[in-house]
N, C-alpha and C positions, 0 to 999 in steps of 0.2 A: 313457135317458140322468138324469143324477145333476144334479139342480135345487141351487141354491145356498138352504139356510134363508132363512127370510121376514126371519129380525133380521138377515144379511148383506146383502137384497137394498133397495136402494133406494126409498123408497114412493110420494116425490112428485116436484114439478119440483126441489124446492131442494134435497131429499136426490142427487137424479140428478148436480145441480151438483157436490155436495163433495164426490161422488163420483167422478165424472172427474177435480175438480181432484187430487183426491187420489192418482189413477191416471195424470195426466202425461195424460189424451187431452181433457181440456179444447180445449188450442191446437192440436188437428187437427182443431177445429168451428170453423166458419166463416157460419152462420147464424143466423136467430133474435135475437132483444132480448137474452136471456143468453146468447148467444154457446154455445149448445149443439145446435142443431142445423144437419145437413149434407144436401147435394145430391148428395155423392159416396154411389153405393152401396156401396164398398169399403170403408169409415169404417163405412156404418153396419152392413153385417154382421159387423164385427170388433168394435164396439161392443156389438154384437146377441150375440155368440158370450162376449164377458167376462161379459154378466149370466146367461149359461145355461149354460155347460159346469161341469164338472166342477173345483171349488178349486184341484185341482192340477193341471191340464192348464192352467188361467188364469194358476195363478204361473212356469211353467215357460215355458208362450209369454210371460208378461211379461219374465221375469229375462233368456230370450234378446234379445227386440227392445231390452228398458234396457240389455242390455252391449253392444250393440253401437252404441248411441248412447253409451255413455259412454269406452268405446276411441277413440271416431273423437273424441268432441270432447276425450280426453286427447294424443292422439296428434298432431292437428293442428297445435296451437301447441308441441308439444315438435318437433315437424321442422320447424315456421317456424325457431325458435329454434336450433338444430342448422345447419340452411344459412347461417341468417344469421352466427354465429360461425365458421363456413368459410371464407366471403366476405370475414370481417374478417379473416383467420387468413394465409388464400392469397389475396390480391388476384391476382388473372389483367386485371385491368384495361386491360394493355400489348398494344401487337400488331407483330410484326415489319415494318419498312420497308427497300427493295429502296434501298441509296446507293449501291453499285456491283456489278458483275459478283462474287457470291460473297458478298457483302457485304450482309449485313444489320445494322440497327439496332432493341435491341426499347424502344419508346416511353417504356414506364414508368418505366426504369433508365439510360436513353441509352447500354447494355450495346452494342459488336458482337459478331455470332456471324458465322464464317466456314456457309456453307451451302452444300453442294456435293455430286453424286455422283462415287462412288469403285466403279470394279468391279459397276454398276449398283445399290448399296446407295446410299439418302438418307445424307447426315452431316453432323447441325447441332453445330457445339462451341462453346462461349465463348471468346472471345479473351481477357476477361479487360482492359477495359482502354474506357476513353470518347473516349480519343484517337484518333482518326481516324488522323493518321498511322501510329501505332504497331498500331496494327489490323491495316493493309491489309501491314506488314511480316509479323506474325505470322500475316497470309493465306498469304503467298506461302509461310511455312514451312509449314503445314498441306497444303496446297496439293503442296508440293515432296515432305512424307513420306509423303501417301496415293500419291503416284504409283511411290513404294520398295516399298509392300504387296503384298503376295500374298493375295487371303480367305483362297486356297482353306489356307494353311499356319498363317492368323492365330491359331487356337486354338489350336497348339501348344506343349504342355509341358515344363518344365524337365527330367522327365526324356525325354523324343525327345530332346529336343536335346545331353543327354550322351548317348546311345545313338547318335546322329550320330559327336560328338564321337570318340567310342572308333573309331567303323569309319573315321574320317580319321587317326588315330594312326602310320598302316601306310607314312607316306611320310619319318616320323623315324628318328633310329637308334637300333638297340637300347636301349642307356640313358636317351636322352631317353623314349620311349614308357614305359618300367620308372615314371620320374619322373610324367611326364603321369599315369599311371593312378593311382599312389600317391597323388596329389593329388584326383584325380577320386572315389575311394574314401572319401578323409576328406571330402570335401565332400558327399556321400552321405548320409554318416554323422550331418552336423551341419548341415547347411543348417535354420534351425528354420523357415523357410516352407514347407515339404514341396515333394515333388516333384512334386504332379499341377498346381500353379500356372502360369497361360498364362506364357509367358516374359515377353510384352509387362507383366506387372503386375510385376516384377521392377525394383527402382531401384537408385539410383548408392548411396545411405544403405544398402541393405539389405546391399549388398554389402562395402561401408566397415567396417560393421558386424559380419560376419562376419570379415574378415579382424583386424580390430581384436580379437575373440575370442579370434581364434589367435597372435594377433601376441609374445606374453609367451614362448611355446614357440618359436620362430625365429630365425634370425642372421639378418641382412641378406640377406643369399645366398637363405635360403632362401624367403624373404617374399617376395622381389621373383620366383620360381617362381610361387610360387603368386598373384601380381597376373598374371603371364603366363600363365599359365592361365586365368583369368576373362577375359582380354581378347580370348583364342584362342575362347574358349567364345562368345562372344558378338558374334564377327566372324563366327563360322561361323553365328549367326542373322541376321545384315545380309544376308549371300553368299545365302539360303534366302529371304530377303525377309520374315522373320518380325517384325522390327521396321524401324523407321524409324535408329533411332540407337540408339549401344551404351552401355548402361550403366556399360559396364567403364572405356570409353574414357578416363573421367579418372583413373583408377585410374598413379598413378606408382608406380614403385620407386625404394628406399633407396639412398641412396648408399653404394657398399660403400668401406668405406676402404683404400686402399693399406698393406699392410704393408710396415713398416721395417723393410729388410736393411740388416744394417752391411758396409760393405766391409772387409776385412782390409788391412793396412798393407803392404807391399813386404815386410818381414823376415816379416810374420805369412803370407804368402803362399809365400815359400822356405819357411818350417819346416811349412809344411800341405804342401810337393811331397815336401818332405824325408821328410815322416814317411810320406808314402803308397808309395815305393818302397822305404823298407826293412821295407815287411810281408816276412816272414818264409814265413807260408803262404800264400801268394798266389803261386799261379807267374805272372800276368801286373801283378806291383806295376810293374815298372819301365812296363810298356805305360799302365797308369793313370796313374804319374806322371807320362809323357812330354806325354800329351793334357792333363789339368791344366793342365801347366807353360801349353802350347800355346794352352790356351783364355785363361788368364789372359793372356798377350804379347799375345795377337790383341784382347784386351780384349768376348769374345762371353758 
């Protein structure tokens, strides 16, 4: 065992005291007039080891012990400060108080909440009001909407809904099917929010913006076909109980102007019939003229 040199060893009581103070060991002693004695065998053995062991070993053990105390002293006030700031920035002093069946009020903000079970799932939603009368009406709407939903298909994506829509097009005429498939294709290519989003996340504003982005290329009749496509698409989601209300229900078609058709005078009508009857290259010119003349006289 390597001994410390006598130059490093304290040689008397006063030097021992100074050495203990310099090495932060005096605070752990609690006996004697100079506070440099102890009846604790563990402390006595540790002190003896500091005096007799190799300096390198002593320094390592001392540094380990000092590091633990320093880290604790640093992190303890730091942790307390962090928690105090969290409590100030995120107050949770309120509590839910039952006002009526499925209706609760949060005490610190006085905002009403709807809390109920739907298909075995606990639901808690803010009613966004502090007025009790309005909260009751919104609670009734929340309960009604929840009863319309099927949790098994609640996560249906827009792409799955479009696939179901295509499968149900067989009930229409071939021309209508071709028109709706064409609109469906354009919708899939130009919808900016992706097709893997849940159906219930699509809102009216998104649909209106999409229609507006296509409006410059449309006539009014074409615009109405696109709006009709969106209404039918989300009505299908209603039937499958994916959503409680349709975001496309408020999309209105544009008024198509009635084309102006001028009615010929009696003289113009007679000249038209005579011109048809005078067609030499048509074997049915006479019959065609008779039909036009009959329709004009009958007011058809």
